[in-house]
C-alpha positions in Angstrom: 89.1 253.0 13.5 90.9 250.8 15.9 92.8 253.7 17.3 89.6 255.7 17.7 87.9 252.8 19.6 91.0 252.4 21.8 91.0 256.1 22.6 87.3 256.1 23.4 87.7 253.0 25.6 90.6 254.7 27.5 88.5 257.9 27.8 85.6 255.9 29.2 87.8 254.1 31.7 89.4 257.4 32.8 86.0 259.0 33.3 84.9 256.0 35.4 88.0 256.2 37.6 87.5 259.9 38.0 83.9 259.3 39.1 85.0 256.6 41.6 87.6 259.0 43.1 85.0 261.8 43.4 82.6 259.4 45.2 85.3 258.3 47.6 86.1 261.9 48.4 82.4 262.8 48.8 81.8 259.9 51.2 84.9 260.8 53.2 83.8 264.5 53.3 80.4 263.5 54.5 81.9 261.3 57.3 84.2 264.2 58.3 81.2 266.6 58.4 79.2 264.2 60.6 82.1 263.8 63.0 82.5 267.6 63.2 78.8 268.0 64.0 79.1 265.3 66.7 82.2 266.9 68.1 80.5 270.3 68.2 77.6 268.9 70.2 80.0 267.2 72.6 82.0 270.5 73.0 78.8 272.4 73.8 77.8 269.8 76.5 81.3 270.0 78.0 81.1 273.8 78.0 77.8 273.8 79.9 79.1 271.3 82.4 82.3 273.3 82.8 80.3 276.6 83.5 78.3 274.8 86.2 81.4 273.3 87.7 83.2 276.6 87.8 80.3 278.4 89.5 80.2 275.7 92.1 83.9 276.0 92.7 83.6 279.7 93.1 80.6 279.3 95.4 78.5 281.3 93.1 75.8 278.7 92.6 74.0 276.3 94.7 73.5 273.5 92.2 72.2 270.1 93.0 74.6 268.8 90.4 77.4 268.4 92.9 75.4 267.3 96.0 75.4 263.6 96.9 73.6 261.6 99.6 76.6 262.2 101.9 76.7 265.9 101.2 78.5 268.3 98.9 81.5 267.2 97.0 84.7 268.6 98.3 86.7 271.2 96.5 89.5 268.8 95.6 87.1 266.4 93.9 85.5 269.3 92.0 89.0 270.6 90.9 89.9 267.1 89.8 86.7 267.0 87.7 87.4 270.4 86.3 90.9 269.5 85.2 89.6 266.3 83.6 87.0 268.4 81.8 89.7 270.8 80.5 91.8 267.8 79.3 88.8 266.4 77.5 88.0 269.7 75.9 91.7 270.0 74.7 91.5 266.5 73.3 88.3 267.4 71.4 90.0 270.6 70.0 92.9 268.6 68.7 90.5 266.1 67.1 88.6 269.0 65.5 91.9 270.4 64.1 92.7 266.9 62.6 89.2 266.8 61.0 89.6 270.3 59.5 92.9 269.3 58.0 91.3 266.2 56.5 88.5 268.4 55.1 91.0 270.8 53.6 93.0 267.9 52.1 89.8 266.6 50.5 89.1 270.1 49.0 92.6 270.2 47.6 92.3 266.7 46.1 89.0 267.7 44.5 90.5 270.9 43.1 93.5 268.9 41.7 91.1 266.5 40.1 89.1 269.3 38.4 92.4 270.9 37.1 93.6 267.5 35.8 90.2 267.1 34.0 90.5 270.5 32.4 94.0 269.7 31.3 92.9 266.4 29.7 90.0 268.2 27.9 92.4 270.9 26.6 94.9 268.3 25.5 92.2 266.3 23.8 91.0 269.4 21.9 94.6 270.3 20.9 95.2 266.7 20.0 92.1 266.5 17.7 93.2 269.6 15.9 96.7 268.1 15.4 95.3 264.7 14.6 96.5 262.9 17.8 95.0 262.7 21.3 96.9 262.4 24.5 95.2 261.3 27.7 96.3 260.0 31.0 94.6 258.3 33.9 93.6 260.5 36.9 96.4 261.2 39.4 99.1 261.1 36.8 100.6 264.2 35.4 100.9 264.7 31.7 104.4 265.9 30.5 
């Protein structure tokens, strides 16, 4: 009876640890998703501004966006803004790549956790049929 209670206690603790890890991954995944949405919104705004700036540089549009009290911005100033815009866009693209890597990492961790849980369940079934049970905490491989 003592061994059974000990095994049940270990199983309960293991399940709690698994649940905590799942919640951590879920919160992190939600944060990454929010950041990706904000990033997409920022990229759209930069794209719109970039299109207007390019049109003005090409002389295709007469936009009030680039007119000041002292007159139209000069071409050098607009080129400088355009290059800053390109640099910002590249920075956002790198950040998006980092976020996608983090999201993929979370998916892999979740998949690993599910596989470990299946393994523990199969070993518990095998152990019961043999009269012994082998379980290990999450994140540890069973030999």
